[in-house]
N, C-alpha and C positions, 0 to 999 in steps of 0.2 A: 630328577630324582630317579635312581635306578631301583628297580624292584628285585629282590632276591629272596631265596628261601630262608635266609638268616635274619630277615626283618622281624624284630620282636613284635611289631604292631600287627602283623599278619597272623591270623589264627585260622584253624580249620584242619582238615585232614592233611597230614604231611608237614604241618607247621606247628610243632609243639614247642613250647617255651622250655628252656632248661629247667629241670627240676619239677616240671608239671607231670601229673600222672598220665599214663598212656590213655588214649581215647579208646573206650570200649567198643567192640564191634556192634554195629547197628543191627537190630532185629529185622527180620524180613517184614516188608510192608504187606498190607492186605492184598494188593494185586499179585505180589510174588507168591504168597501162600495159596491164593485161589488158583493161579495159573499152574502151580506145581500139583495141587490136589486134583484138579480136573485133568491135567496131563496124565497123572497116574491112573485115573479112571478110564480115560480114552485108551491109553496103552494096554490096560487090562482087557478092555473090550476088543481091541485088535487081536490079542492072543486067544481069547475065548472064541472069537469068530473064526480064526485060523484053525483052531482045534476042532470046531464044529465042521468046518469044510473038510478037514482031514478025515473025520468019521464018515462024512458023506462022499468021500472020494473026489472032491472038487478042489483040493488044495493046490493042485498043479495047474489049474486054469488061471492064468494071469489076470484076466479081465474080472474075476470075482474079487480081486483085491480092491477094485474101485469102490466097493461097498464100504471100505474103511473111510471113505470121504464122508459118508453119512454120519459115522461115529465122530469124526473130527468136527464137522459142522455143528452137530448137536452138542458136543463137549464145549466148543468155544462159545456158542450162544448161551448155554447154561452157565458157563463160567462168567461171562459178561453180565448175565442177569443177576448172578450172585454178587458180583462186585458192585453193581448198581444198587442192589438192595443194602449191602453193607455200608455203602457211602451215602445212604439215604437219598437216592435219586440224583446225586451229583457225581457224575463220572467225568473225570478229566480225560482228554483225548489220548495223550501219550501213555498213561497207565492202562487205559483200555486196550490200546494196541499191544502193550506189554502182556496183558492177560492172554490175548490170542497167540502171541509169539511163544510165551512160555508153555501154554497148553500144548501147542503143536510140537515144540522142541522136545519136551519131556516125553510125550507119547511116541514120537518118532524114535527117540533114543531107546525107549523100552522095546519097541518093535524090532529095531535093528539088533539090539542085544539078544532078543529072543531068536531072531533069525540066525545069528552066529551060533547060539547054543543048539538050536534045532538042527542046523546044518552039520554039526559034528556027529549027531546020532543018525541022521538020515542022509547019507551021501548021495543017494539017487535023486532025492529032492533038490539037494544043493546043486548037483550037476545040471538038473533040468532048469533051475532058475538061472544059473550062470550062462546057459546057452539060449534059452527061450525067453529073452527079454525084448523090450521094445526098442533097444538101441542098435540091433543088428550086428552085434559083436559079442564075443565071449567076455564076461566080466568075472573078476576074482571075487572071493567072498568079501574082502576088504572094500572093494569098489561098490559092491551091492550094499554093504553096511553104510557107506558114505552116501550113496544115492538115496537110500531109504530116509536117512536123516535130512538130507538136503530137500528132497521132494516134499516130505511131510512138513518141514518147517516153512518152506516157501508157500506151499498151498495154505497152510494154517495162517500165515501172516496175511495173505490176501483175503482169506475168509474173515479174519479178525478186522481187517480194514473195512470190508464191506459191511460187516455186522455193526461196526462202530457208527456207521452212517445213521442207523436207527437208534442205537443206545445213547448217542451223544445228544439227541434232541431233547429239549426240556419238556416237551409235551409227551414224551414216552416215559411213563412212570411205572415203578414197581411198588405196589402197595403191599403192606404186611399181610393183607387178607388173601393175596394171590398165592401164598404158600400152601 
């Protein structure tokens, strides 16, 4: 028996029966909402920290950017904590990893977009970042944009994986009183 997309006994996305109403878009699940919300918070923390470093005259020191890792770790751990609380202490592994991935992806995109915007106003800073990077070569603004997203997302995925080792354990519980 050959399976095809025209088989009326098959249902699901992409397999609608003639005359059937279209399948409505699915709402975002809890882990998606939490990952996006905490990603927005972490991305905002990156920007506030950068602006503080600008005021202090430290914004051109590349090593200061590693403090962003503290924001990312904190954001992912808080997002996983929130997800575990929402799911009443039952956190599935893959959605938990998704929380960490989305938190890091959204925050990295925000930081990268901010970098593009800021670079258009402060050409001296953009020139400094393009030449004084850890890769030993001059990078374009687009390359730095992509590197920010890639580094942040990969680091966040690893942080999420590590944090899930704690959050997946049944004996690790989030009580309503902990809030």
